[in-house]
C-alpha positions as a LaTeX table, in Angstrom:
\begin{tabular}{lrrr}
\hline
Residue & $x$ (\AA) & $y$ (\AA) & $z$ (\AA) \\
\hline
Unk1 & 50.88 & 12.84 & 16.04 \\
Unk2 & 52.09 & 15.68 & 13.77 \\
Unk3 & 49.01 & 17.24 & 12.41 \\
Unk4 & 50.54 & 17.15 & 8.92 \\
Unk5 & 50.56 & 13.35 & 9.04 \\
Unk6 & 46.79 & 12.65 & 9.09 \\
Unk7 & 45.23 & 10.59 & 6.37 \\
Unk8 & 41.72 & 11.72 & 5.92 \\
Unk9 & 39.18 & 9.39 & 7.53 \\
Unk10 & 35.69 & 10.53 & 8.14 \\
Unk11 & 33.55 & 9.23 & 11.04 \\
Unk12 & 29.78 & 9.19 & 10.60 \\
Unk13 & 26.81 & 7.92 & 12.54 \\
Unk14 & 27.56 & 4.38 & 11.40 \\
Unk15 & 31.30 & 4.48 & 12.28 \\
Unk16 & 31.78 & 6.91 & 15.15 \\
Unk17 & 31.80 & 4.08 & 17.67 \\
Unk18 & 35.21 & 3.13 & 16.26 \\
Unk19 & 36.79 & 6.42 & 17.04 \\
Unk20 & 38.99 & 6.34 & 20.21 \\
Unk21 & 37.19 & 9.29 & 21.70 \\
Unk22 & 33.75 & 7.60 & 21.65 \\
Unk23 & 34.46 & 5.97 & 25.00 \\
Unk24 & 34.99 & 9.46 & 26.55 \\
Unk25 & 31.31 & 10.24 & 26.06 \\
Unk26 & 28.80 & 9.26 & 28.75 \\
Unk27 & 26.05 & 6.73 & 27.78 \\
Unk28 & 23.54 & 9.57 & 27.73 \\
Unk29 & 25.79 & 11.67 & 25.38 \\
Unk30 & 26.33 & 8.62 & 23.11 \\
Unk31 & 22.55 & 8.10 & 22.99 \\
Unk32 & 22.04 & 11.76 & 22.03 \\
Unk33 & 24.60 & 11.62 & 19.19 \\
Unk34 & 22.98 & 8.44 & 17.70 \\
Unk35 & 19.41 & 9.63 & 18.13 \\
Unk36 & 19.78 & 13.21 & 16.87 \\
Unk37 & 22.00 & 12.23 & 13.96 \\
Unk38 & 19.00 & 10.24 & 12.56 \\
Unk39 & 17.65 & 13.64 & 11.66 \\
Unk40 & 20.60 & 16.01 & 11.36 \\
Unk41 & 23.79 & 15.16 & 9.44 \\
Unk42 & 26.82 & 14.00 & 11.43 \\
Unk43 & 30.34 & 13.69 & 10.09 \\
Unk44 & 33.72 & 14.38 & 11.73 \\
Unk45 & 37.30 & 13.38 & 11.16 \\
Unk46 & 40.42 & 12.46 & 13.15 \\
Unk47 & 42.06 & 15.84 & 12.81 \\
Unk48 & 39.00 & 17.56 & 14.39 \\
Unk49 & 38.80 & 14.88 & 17.12 \\
Unk50 & 42.50 & 14.97 & 17.95 \\
Unk51 & 43.55 & 18.54 & 17.39 \\
Unk52 & 40.51 & 20.87 & 17.85 \\
Unk53 & 38.32 & 19.36 & 20.59 \\
Unk54 & 39.34 & 19.64 & 24.25 \\
Unk55 & 38.03 & 16.35 & 25.60 \\
Unk56 & 38.49 & 17.52 & 29.19 \\
Unk57 & 35.78 & 20.10 & 28.52 \\
Unk58 & 32.99 & 17.94 & 27.24 \\
Unk59 & 30.24 & 18.74 & 26.48 \\
Unk60 & 31.00 & 22.46 & 26.75 \\
Unk61 & 33.97 & 22.56 & 24.37 \\
Unk62 & 32.90 & 24.78 & 21.50 \\
Unk63 & 34.23 & 22.53 & 18.71 \\
Unk64 & 32.55 & 19.52 & 20.30 \\
Unk65 & 29.17 & 21.43 & 20.17 \\
Unk66 & 30.02 & 22.56 & 16.62 \\
Unk67 & 30.38 & 18.96 & 15.39 \\
Unk68 & 28.50 & 16.58 & 17.69 \\
Unk69 & 24.65 & 16.55 & 17.83 \\
Unk70 & 22.98 & 17.24 & 21.22 \\
Unk71 & 19.55 & 16.24 & 22.39 \\
Unk72 & 18.53 & 19.88 & 23.00 \\
Unk73 & 18.71 & 20.46 & 19.20 \\
Unk74 & 15.32 & 18.78 & 18.94 \\
Unk75 & 12.08 & 19.28 & 20.71 \\
Unk76 & 11.58 & 17.09 & 23.78 \\
Unk77 & 8.74 & 15.06 & 22.18 \\
Unk78 & 10.75 & 14.60 & 18.96 \\
Unk79 & 13.79 & 13.43 & 20.82 \\
Unk80 & 11.77 & 10.92 & 22.87 \\
Unk81 & 10.27 & 9.40 & 19.73 \\
Unk82 & 13.79 & 9.01 & 18.18 \\
Unk83 & 15.13 & 7.69 & 21.37 \\
Unk84 & 12.49 & 5.00 & 21.35 \\
Unk85 & 13.37 & 4.11 & 17.78 \\
Unk86 & 17.13 & 3.99 & 18.76 \\
Unk87 & 16.41 & 1.65 & 21.63 \\
Unk88 & 14.10 & $-0.62$ & 19.62 \\
Unk89 & 11.02 & 0.29 & 21.71 \\
Unk90 & 9.07 & 1.79 & 18.77 \\
Unk91 & 7.58 & 0.01 & 15.83 \\
Unk92 & 6.43 & 3.20 & 14.10 \\
Unk93 & 7.58 & 4.44 & 10.69 \\
Unk94 & 11.03 & 5.98 & 11.24 \\
Unk95 & 11.21 & 7.41 & 7.79 \\
Unk96 & 7.95 & 9.42 & 8.12 \\
Unk97 & 8.95 & 10.72 & 11.58 \\
Unk98 & 12.35 & 11.84 & 10.40 \\
Unk99 & 10.98 & 13.60 & 7.31 \\
Unk100 & 8.28 & 15.35 & 9.45 \\
Unk101 & 10.90 & 16.70 & 11.83 \\
Unk102 & 13.18 & 17.89 & 8.96 \\
Unk103 & 10.35 & 19.60 & 7.16 \\
Unk104 & 9.45 & 21.44 & 10.37 \\
Unk105 & 12.97 & 22.90 & 10.41 \\
Unk106 & 12.59 & 25.26 & 7.42 \\
Unk107 & 15.01 & 23.32 & 5.29 \\
Unk108 & 15.58 & 26.00 & 2.66 \\
Unk109 & 15.22 & 29.54 & 4.14 \\
Unk110 & 15.28 & 32.98 & 2.40 \\
Unk111 & 13.60 & 31.89 & $-0.76$ \\
Unk112 & 16.28 & 29.46 & $-1.97$ \\
Unk113 & 13.84 & 27.21 & $-3.76$ \\
Unk114 & 11.02 & 29.74 & $-4.58$ \\
Unk115 & 13.01 & 32.83 & $-5.62$ \\
Unk116 & 16.71 & 32.08 & $-6.08$ \\
Unk117 & 16.60 & 29.40 & $-8.76$ \\
Unk118 & 17.46 & 31.04 & $-12.15$ \\
Unk119 & 15.84 & 30.29 & $-15.47$ \\
Unk120 & 17.39 & 30.07 & $-18.94$ \\
Unk121 & 15.14 & 29.89 & $-21.99$ \\
Unk122 & 12.20 & 29.13 & $-19.74$ \\
Unk123 & 13.81 & 26.25 & $-17.87$ \\
Unk124 & 15.13 & 26.22 & $-14.29$ \\
Unk125 & 18.86 & 25.53 & $-14.05$ \\
Unk126 & 19.72 & 22.75 & $-11.62$ \\
Unk127 & 22.59 & 23.52 & $-9.17$ \\
Unk128 & 22.46 & 27.31 & $-9.48$ \\
Unk129 & 21.13 & 30.12 & $-7.34$ \\
Unk130 & 21.03 & 33.79 & $-8.47$ \\
Unk131 & 19.80 & 36.07 & $-5.66$ \\
Unk132 & 21.91 & 39.16 & $-6.10$ \\
Unk133 & 22.52 & 40.81 & $-9.47$ \\
Unk134 & 26.36 & 40.49 & $-9.43$ \\
Unk135 & 26.74 & 36.98 & $-7.85$ \\
Unk136 & 25.71 & 33.54 & $-8.90$ \\
Unk137 & 26.04 & 30.48 & $-6.55$ \\
Unk138 & 27.10 & 27.20 & $-8.08$ \\
Unk139 & 26.75 & 23.84 & $-6.45$ \\
Unk140 & 28.93 & 21.18 & $-8.08$ \\
Unk141 & 27.61 & 17.69 & $-7.39$ \\
Unk142 & 31.05 & 16.38 & $-6.53$ \\
Unk143 & 31.33 & 18.92 & $-3.77$ \\
Unk144 & 28.13 & 18.35 & $-1.85$ \\
Unk145 & 29.71 & 16.91 & 1.30 \\
Unk146 & 32.27 & 18.24 & 3.85 \\
Unk147 & 35.33 & 17.13 & 5.69 \\
Unk148 & 33.18 & 17.49 & 8.78 \\
Unk149 & 29.67 & 18.86 & 9.30 \\
Unk150 & 28.71 & 21.80 & 11.49 \\
Unk151 & 25.72 & 21.19 & 13.69 \\
Unk152 & 24.30 & 24.66 & 12.87 \\
Unk153 & 24.85 & 24.46 & 9.07 \\
Unk154 & 21.97 & 26.10 & 7.11 \\
Unk155 & 22.74 & 23.85 & 4.19 \\
Unk156 & 22.01 & 20.75 & 6.21 \\
Unk157 & 19.46 & 19.42 & 3.64 \\
Unk158 & 22.36 & 18.90 & 1.19 \\
Unk159 & 23.65 & 16.10 & 3.37 \\
Unk160 & 20.63 & 14.04 & 4.45 \\
Unk161 & 19.41 & 12.38 & 1.32 \\
Unk162 & 16.54 & 14.79 & 0.64 \\
Unk163 & 17.17 & 14.88 & $-3.05$ \\
Unk164 & 14.09 & 16.86 & $-3.87$ \\
Unk165 & 15.57 & 19.74 & $-1.79$ \\
Unk166 & 19.19 & 19.35 & $-2.93$ \\
Unk167 & 21.15 & 21.77 & $-5.17$ \\
Unk168 & 23.75 & 20.07 & $-7.35$ \\
Unk169 & 25.16 & 20.33 & $-10.92$ \\
Unk170 & 27.06 & 17.51 & $-12.61$ \\
Unk171 & 29.19 & 19.83 & $-14.71$ \\
Unk172 & 29.69 & 23.55 & $-15.45$ \\
Unk173 & 28.00 & 23.59 & $-18.90$ \\
Unk174 & 24.69 & 25.06 & $-17.74$ \\
Unk175 & 26.55 & 27.58 & $-15.57$ \\
Unk176 & 28.67 & 28.76 & $-18.49$ \\
Unk177 & 25.62 & 29.01 & $-20.77$ \\
Unk178 & 23.79 & 31.08 & $-18.14$ \\
Unk179 & 26.82 & 33.44 & $-17.55$ \\
Unk180 & 27.18 & 34.08 & $-21.26$ \\
Unk181 & 23.67 & 35.49 & $-21.24$ \\
Unk182 & 23.97 & 37.38 & $-17.94$ \\
Unk183 & 26.69 & 39.84 & $-18.49$ \\
Unk184 & 25.76 & 41.65 & $-15.32$ \\
Unk185 & 27.26 & 38.79 & $-13.23$ \\
Unk186 & 30.78 & 39.50 & $-12.05$ \\
Unk187 & 31.14 & 36.94 & $-9.27$ \\
Unk188 & 30.68 & 33.16 & $-9.11$ \\
Unk189 & 30.56 & 31.56 & $-5.66$ \\
Unk190 & 31.32 & 27.80 & $-5.82$ \\
Unk191 & 29.77 & 26.41 & $-2.72$ \\
Unk192 & 28.19 & 23.22 & $-1.26$ \\
Unk193 & 28.78 & 21.31 & 0.81 \\
Unk194 & 32.43 & 22.11 & 0.42 \\
Unk195 & 34.05 & 22.28 & $-3.05$ \\
Unk196 & 37.46 & 21.56 & $-1.46$ \\
Unk197 & 36.32 & 17.99 & $-0.76$ \\
Unk198 & 36.92 & 17.38 & $-4.43$ \\
Unk199 & 40.29 & 16.33 & $-5.82$ \\
Unk200 & 42.25 & 18.90 & $-7.82$ \\
Unk201 & 41.20 & 17.41 & $-11.17$ \\
Unk202 & 37.53 & 17.62 & $-10.41$ \\
Unk203 & 37.87 & 21.09 & $-8.99$ \\
Unk204 & 39.63 & 22.20 & $-12.12$ \\
Unk205 & 36.83 & 20.77 & $-14.24$ \\
Unk206 & 34.44 & 23.21 & $-12.70$ \\
Unk207 & 36.81 & 26.28 & $-12.42$ \\
Unk208 & 38.70 & 26.21 & $-15.65$ \\
Unk209 & 35.59 & 26.81 & $-17.90$ \\
Unk210 & 35.09 & 30.09 & $-16.06$ \\
Unk211 & 38.46 & 31.32 & $-17.40$ \\
Unk212 & 37.17 & 31.31 & $-20.94$ \\
Unk213 & 37.48 & 34.54 & $-22.97$ \\
Unk214 & 33.73 & 34.44 & $-23.53$ \\
Unk215 & 33.39 & 35.07 & $-19.73$ \\
Unk216 & 35.58 & 38.08 & $-19.48$ \\
Unk217 & 32.93 & 39.81 & $-17.37$ \\
Unk218 & 33.52 & 37.30 & $-14.57$ \\
Unk219 & 35.99 & 39.12 & $-12.29$ \\
Unk220 & 35.89 & 37.09 & $-9.11$ \\
Unk221 & 35.71 & 33.37 & $-8.47$ \\
Unk222 & 34.90 & 32.53 & $-4.85$ \\
Unk223 & 35.20 & 29.19 & $-3.14$ \\
Unk224 & 33.15 & 28.74 & 0.00 \\
Unk225 & 35.00 & 26.29 & 2.30 \\
Unk226 & 35.29 & 25.03 & 5.85 \\
Unk227 & 38.31 & 22.90 & 4.91 \\
Unk228 & 40.64 & 25.74 & 6.16 \\
Unk229 & 39.48 & 24.82 & 9.62 \\
Unk230 & 38.42 & 21.20 & 9.55 \\
Unk231 & 41.03 & 19.84 & 7.06 \\
Unk232 & 43.85 & 22.37 & 6.41 \\
Unk233 & 45.89 & 19.45 & 5.03 \\
Unk234 & 43.92 & 20.10 & 1.84 \\
Unk235 & 46.25 & 23.02 & 1.14 \\
Unk236 & 49.45 & 21.66 & 2.71 \\
Unk237 & 50.01 & 17.94 & 2.72 \\
Unk238 & 47.28 & 16.17 & 0.80 \\
Unk239 & 48.67 & 14.18 & $-2.14$ \\
Unk240 & 47.33 & 16.68 & $-4.57$ \\
Unk241 & 47.76 & 19.84 & $-2.41$ \\
Unk242 & 50.38 & 21.19 & $-4.78$ \\
Unk243 & 48.01 & 20.61 & $-7.72$ \\
Unk244 & 45.40 & 22.67 & $-5.95$ \\
Unk245 & 47.86 & 25.48 & $-5.45$ \\
Unk246 & 48.88 & 25.39 & $-9.08$ \\
Unk247 & 45.06 & 25.61 & $-10.02$ \\
Unk248 & 44.77 & 28.74 & $-7.79$ \\
Unk249 & 47.81 & 30.23 & $-9.49$ \\
Unk250 & 46.25 & 29.57 & $-12.88$ \\
Unk251 & 43.10 & 31.44 & $-11.99$ \\
Unk252 & 45.06 & 34.41 & $-10.71$ \\
Unk253 & 47.34 & 34.37 & $-13.79$ \\
Unk254 & 44.17 & 34.57 & $-15.96$ \\
Unk255 & 43.52 & 38.01 & $-14.52$ \\
Unk256 & 40.63 & 36.95 & $-12.27$ \\
Unk257 & 40.55 & 37.30 & $-8.43$ \\
Unk258 & 40.28 & 34.00 & $-6.57$ \\
Unk259 & 38.79 & 34.43 & $-3.10$ \\
Unk260 & 38.76 & 31.58 & $-0.66$ \\
Unk261 & 35.80 & 32.29 & 1.71 \\
Unk262 & 37.05 & 30.63 & 4.85 \\
Unk263 & 34.51 & 29.56 & 7.39 \\
Unk264 & 36.07 & 29.97 & 10.87 \\
Unk265 & 33.66 & 29.71 & 13.77 \\
Unk266 & 36.13 & 29.81 & 16.65 \\
Unk267 & 39.71 & 30.95 & 17.20 \\
Unk268 & 40.68 & 27.29 & 18.12 \\
Unk269 & 40.27 & 26.45 & 14.47 \\
Unk270 & 43.14 & 28.81 & 13.48 \\
Unk271 & 45.60 & 28.01 & 16.38 \\
Unk272 & 47.14 & 24.83 & 14.96 \\
Unk273 & 50.31 & 25.40 & 12.96 \\
Unk274 & 49.03 & 23.57 & 9.89 \\
Unk275 & 45.83 & 25.74 & 9.85 \\
Unk276 & 48.05 & 28.85 & 9.78 \\
Unk277 & 50.24 & 27.29 & 7.05 \\
Unk278 & 47.16 & 26.62 & 4.92 \\
Unk279 & 46.36 & 30.31 & 4.92 \\
Unk280 & 49.91 & 31.23 & 4.03 \\
Unk281 & 50.02 & 28.69 & 1.22 \\
Unk282 & 46.68 & 29.97 & $-0.27$ \\
Unk283 & 47.81 & 33.61 & $-0.15$ \\
Unk284 & 51.21 & 32.71 & $-1.72$ \\
Unk285 & 49.32 & 31.67 & $-4.93$ \\
Unk286 & 47.96 & 35.17 & $-5.26$ \\
Unk287 & 44.54 & 34.23 & $-4.01$ \\
Unk288 & 42.80 & 35.99 & $-1.14$ \\
Unk289 & 41.36 & 34.49 & 2.03 \\
Unk290 & 38.28 & 36.08 & 3.63 \\
Unk291 & 37.01 & 35.00 & 7.04 \\
Unk292 & 33.32 & 34.64 & 7.89 \\
Unk293 & 31.02 & 32.84 & 10.23 \\
Unk294 & 27.76 & 33.23 & 12.14 \\
Unk295 & 27.50 & 34.13 & 15.86 \\
Unk296 & 26.24 & 30.93 & 17.48 \\
Unk297 & 25.04 & 30.36 & 20.98 \\
Unk298 & 27.11 & 27.81 & 22.98 \\
Unk299 & 30.05 & 28.24 & 20.56 \\
Unk300 & 31.30 & 31.73 & 19.91 \\
Unk301 & 29.47 & 34.27 & 22.12 \\
Unk302 & 32.70 & 35.65 & 23.60 \\
Unk303 & 33.77 & 38.96 & 21.93 \\
Unk304 & 37.35 & 38.25 & 22.90 \\
Unk305 & 37.25 & 35.02 & 20.85 \\
Unk306 & 36.16 & 36.95 & 17.75 \\
Unk307 & 38.85 & 39.55 & 18.33 \\
Unk308 & 41.46 & 36.82 & 18.63 \\
Unk309 & 40.20 & 35.13 & 15.42 \\
Unk310 & 40.23 & 38.39 & 13.33 \\
Unk311 & 43.58 & 39.45 & 14.69 \\
Unk312 & 45.17 & 36.06 & 13.97 \\
Unk313 & 43.72 & 36.06 & 10.48 \\
Unk314 & 45.02 & 39.56 & 9.64 \\
Unk315 & 48.48 & 38.60 & 10.93 \\
Unk316 & 48.47 & 35.75 & 8.35 \\
Unk317 & 47.17 & 37.97 & 5.55 \\
Unk318 & 43.54 & 36.99 & 5.64 \\
Unk319 & 40.70 & 39.60 & 5.66 \\
Unk320 & 37.90 & 39.52 & 8.26 \\
Unk321 & 34.66 & 39.68 & 6.16 \\
Unk322 & 31.40 & 38.88 & 7.87 \\
Unk323 & 29.84 & 38.03 & 11.26 \\
Unk324 & 26.44 & 36.58 & 10.38 \\
Unk325 & 23.32 & 36.08 & 12.41 \\
Unk326 & 22.47 & 32.38 & 12.68 \\
Unk327 & 19.91 & 31.60 & 10.03 \\
Unk328 & 16.30 & 30.59 & 10.66 \\
Unk329 & 16.71 & 26.93 & 9.78 \\
Unk330 & 17.63 & 23.58 & 11.39 \\
Unk331 & 17.98 & 23.57 & 15.19 \\
Unk332 & 17.86 & 27.34 & 15.29 \\
Unk333 & 16.36 & 27.54 & 18.79 \\
Unk334 & 19.57 & 25.88 & 20.15 \\
Unk335 & 21.94 & 28.23 & 18.40 \\
Unk336 & 20.13 & 31.63 & 17.92 \\
Unk337 & 20.91 & 34.68 & 20.02 \\
Unk338 & 18.74 & 37.86 & 20.27 \\
Unk339 & 19.76 & 40.50 & 17.78 \\
Unk340 & 20.52 & 42.93 & 20.62 \\
Unk341 & 23.14 & 40.54 & 21.95 \\
Unk342 & 24.54 & 39.91 & 18.43 \\
Unk343 & 25.13 & 43.59 & 18.11 \\
Unk344 & 26.70 & 43.82 & 21.57 \\
Unk345 & 29.14 & 40.97 & 20.83 \\
Unk346 & 30.04 & 42.43 & 17.46 \\
Unk347 & 30.64 & 45.93 & 18.88 \\
Unk348 & 32.73 & 44.68 & 21.79 \\
Unk349 & 34.82 & 42.53 & 19.51 \\
Unk350 & 35.19 & 45.30 & 16.98 \\
Unk351 & 36.52 & 47.60 & 19.73 \\
Unk352 & 39.31 & 45.18 & 20.57 \\
Unk353 & 40.97 & 45.06 & 17.14 \\
Unk354 & 42.97 & 47.47 & 15.03 \\
Unk355 & 41.81 & 49.18 & 11.80 \\
Unk356 & 43.22 & 46.31 & 9.70 \\
Unk357 & 40.61 & 43.88 & 11.17 \\
Unk358 & 37.79 & 46.34 & 10.96 \\
Unk359 & 37.01 & 45.22 & 7.41 \\
Unk360 & 34.58 & 42.84 & 9.09 \\
Unk361 & 30.86 & 43.65 & 8.69 \\
Unk362 & 28.05 & 42.56 & 10.92 \\
Unk363 & 26.00 & 41.34 & 12.58 \\
Unk364 & 24.42 & 40.52 & 9.18 \\
Unk365 & 21.16 & 38.60 & 8.49 \\
Unk366 & 21.04 & 36.73 & 5.12 \\
Unk367 & 17.32 & 37.17 & 4.98 \\
Unk368 & 14.79 & 36.83 & 2.15 \\
Unk369 & 15.20 & 40.38 & 0.77 \\
Unk370 & 18.95 & 40.51 & 1.29 \\
Unk371 & 21.82 & 40.90 & 3.72 \\
Unk372 & 20.63 & 43.22 & 6.51 \\
Unk373 & 23.15 & 44.54 & 8.94 \\
Unk374 & 22.47 & 45.93 & 12.39 \\
Unk375 & 24.22 & 49.28 & 12.35 \\
Unk376 & 23.29 & 50.29 & 15.94 \\
Unk377 & 20.68 & 50.66 & 18.65 \\
Unk378 & 19.71 & 54.24 & 19.04 \\
Unk379 & 16.95 & 56.57 & 20.30 \\
Unk380 & 15.30 & 58.75 & 17.60 \\
Unk381 & 12.24 & 60.92 & 18.04 \\
Unk382 & 11.76 & 59.45 & 21.48 \\
Unk383 & 11.72 & 55.82 & 20.25 \\
Unk384 & 14.39 & 53.20 & 20.87 \\
Unk385 & 15.11 & 51.53 & 17.52 \\
Unk386 & 17.42 & 49.17 & 15.56 \\
Unk387 & 19.26 & 51.09 & 12.85 \\
Unk388 & 19.43 & 48.78 & 9.83 \\
Unk389 & 20.57 & 48.81 & 6.21 \\
Unk390 & 21.01 & 46.41 & 3.36 \\
Unk391 & 24.67 & 45.35 & 2.53 \\
Unk392 & 23.29 & 43.38 & $-0.42$ \\
Unk393 & 19.75 & 43.04 & $-1.71$ \\
Unk394 & 17.59 & 41.48 & $-4.38$ \\
Unk395 & 16.83 & 44.95 & $-5.58$ \\
Unk396 & 20.13 & 46.82 & $-5.97$ \\
Unk397 & 18.30 & 50.08 & $-5.17$ \\
Unk398 & 17.84 & 48.97 & $-1.61$ \\
Unk399 & 21.56 & 48.68 & $-0.79$ \\
Unk400 & 22.95 & 51.08 & 1.79 \\
Unk401 & 19.50 & 52.58 & 2.35 \\
Unk402 & 18.95 & 53.07 & 6.07 \\
Unk403 & 15.79 & 51.94 & 7.81 \\
Unk404 & 14.58 & 51.47 & 11.36 \\
Unk405 & 12.83 & 48.78 & 13.37 \\
Unk406 & 11.24 & 49.04 & 16.76 \\
Unk407 & 13.58 & 47.74 & 19.49 \\
Unk408 & 12.70 & 44.25 & 20.47 \\
Unk409 & 15.00 & 42.65 & 23.07 \\
Unk410 & 13.83 & 39.11 & 22.15 \\
Unk411 & 13.87 & 39.29 & 18.30 \\
Unk412 & 16.40 & 36.90 & 16.57 \\
Unk413 & 15.62 & 37.47 & 12.91 \\
Unk414 & 14.39 & 40.10 & 10.53 \\
Unk415 & 10.85 & 38.68 & 10.21 \\
Unk416 & 10.31 & 39.20 & 13.96 \\
Unk417 & 11.02 & 43.00 & 13.67 \\
Unk418 & 8.35 & 45.66 & 13.07 \\
Unk419 & 8.83 & 49.05 & 11.50 \\
Unk420 & 9.53 & 51.99 & 13.77 \\
Unk421 & 7.72 & 55.34 & 13.94 \\
Unk422 & 4.24 & 53.93 & 13.39 \\
Unk423 & 4.92 & 52.61 & 9.85 \\
Unk424 & 2.93 & 49.46 & 8.78 \\
Unk425 & 5.60 & 48.13 & 6.48 \\
Unk426 & 9.28 & 48.44 & 5.89 \\
Unk427 & 10.18 & 50.33 & 2.68 \\
Unk428 & 11.21 & 47.15 & 0.87 \\
Unk429 & 7.96 & 45.40 & 1.73 \\
Unk430 & 6.03 & 48.42 & 0.40 \\
Unk431 & 7.99 & 48.35 & $-2.93$ \\
Unk432 & 7.69 & 44.62 & $-3.32$ \\
Unk433 & 3.99 & 44.75 & $-2.60$ \\
Unk434 & 3.54 & 47.47 & $-5.23$ \\
Unk435 & 5.48 & 45.47 & $-7.84$ \\
Unk436 & 3.42 & 42.32 & $-7.15$ \\
Unk437 & 0.28 & 44.37 & $-7.82$ \\
Unk438 & 1.70 & 45.69 & $-11.04$ \\
Unk439 & 2.78 & 42.20 & $-12.18$ \\
Unk440 & $-0.54$ & 40.56 & $-11.48$ \\
Unk441 & $-2.34$ & 43.14 & $-13.69$ \\
Unk442 & 0.24 & 42.73 & $-16.47$ \\
Unk443 & 0.02 & 40.12 & $-19.27$ \\
Unk444 & 3.81 & 40.24 & $-20.02$ \\
Unk445 & 5.40 & 36.93 & $-18.93$ \\
Unk446 & 8.86 & 36.14 & $-20.32$ \\
Unk447 & 12.32 & 35.08 & $-19.12$ \\
Unk448 & 13.37 & 38.69 & $-18.75$ \\
Unk449 & 10.56 & 39.65 & $-16.46$ \\
Unk450 & 11.03 & 36.47 & $-14.37$ \\
Unk451 & 14.75 & 37.16 & $-13.99$ \\
Unk452 & 14.05 & 40.81 & $-13.02$ \\
Unk453 & 11.46 & 39.73 & $-10.54$ \\
Unk454 & 13.80 & 37.28 & $-8.87$ \\
Unk455 & 16.43 & 39.91 & $-8.43$ \\
Unk456 & 13.96 & 42.45 & $-7.03$ \\
Unk457 & 12.50 & 40.17 & $-4.40$ \\
Unk458 & 9.29 & 39.36 & $-6.25$ \\
Unk459 & 8.45 & 35.83 & $-7.45$ \\
Unk460 & 6.38 & 36.34 & $-10.59$ \\
Unk461 & 5.77 & 32.64 & $-10.97$ \\
Unk462 & 4.41 & 32.32 & $-7.45$ \\
Unk463 & 2.29 & 35.50 & $-7.74$ \\
Unk464 & 0.19 & 34.06 & $-10.56$ \\
Unk465 & $-1.26$ & 31.42 & $-8.24$ \\
\hline
\end{tabular}
């Protein structure tokens, strides 16, 4: 089949048995998919099944691991309980078990619920996050699904019916009102889920209000999307693909930059001709494409794969942007790699590409205080240390400020690192602690101080209690 000719058809836990490839799985693999997908979201489509997965290499094919649940993603005892439910051998409460497993997976890391939700006139704004001064994240309700789900996705709570933990906004009115007040914001990141799951009319309904003259301080509109890899037809052959391209042109013509933040986890996702054409079509509108993804065990640990991906992207006109460290949520024990290995993979991949691809930054942890990059592993004053710095931070004064952590060959995340050279706290922890002490002793509580606290890494609302 020509990969332009697909009509989008998703397969979920309830319909995957009808996919032709289902019979290629062993009974044990089928059981794993059905059991684990009771907890974690599962969704795939025919393009991914037919064009991206090498079915002669199951279960080790990286795209298969990227989209199909595996039993090792859960603890042994959790899996056995779900397996009993799946086989009808358990009469227990399935709902309570599933909720307990999900809540033990840190569903919203890095302060997304406690620190990132912005307030306007004393009220929290649904469907927005404001962690960094210049950038607001916007979650349109019509875009809170994807063409296919990644098994590592740190936004998995958006897809499993946990409405109390879900970010979504029905329209752009609250976003526009918030942006009119916050002139320091220059960037709006429309995210999900995947905004490109929406039709062109719905997408325009969220984007066009941002082109208003009242929002002249908004310079960049970003769209976070996996569709460039999982459904490139969205930009090439979908019935309204041309309408999407005209919308992109309209944004660029308004004088704003439109950046498509393309999530590519493996070079296999950019090898099909239609995936390459999608990038060309986007760039032809005047928009930019930036490539980003986390380093994930079982999927993209090979430096040569990263080098191939970045080089292929640059050839098409895309910009390599970030290699992330897998976040501390979901089935992290299955996907995480030690920070020392993350640095080695990044360094070895970086060495293989030309200067045009060395725009990429990483490995970067999107942690609670900000985006922390591992700059190197060095020996200073007789101590082996990680050299670190913030690429972005809740407190702008922390950005590009070097700091050091004791070398730990097993650490996989920032909160597992300890300060080097005998210090008891990292500098940002010391400053945040000092600010909390100041806030608790103050009687000034208003929207301004709450907003400033959110951006500096301190939650004034939480500190009262």
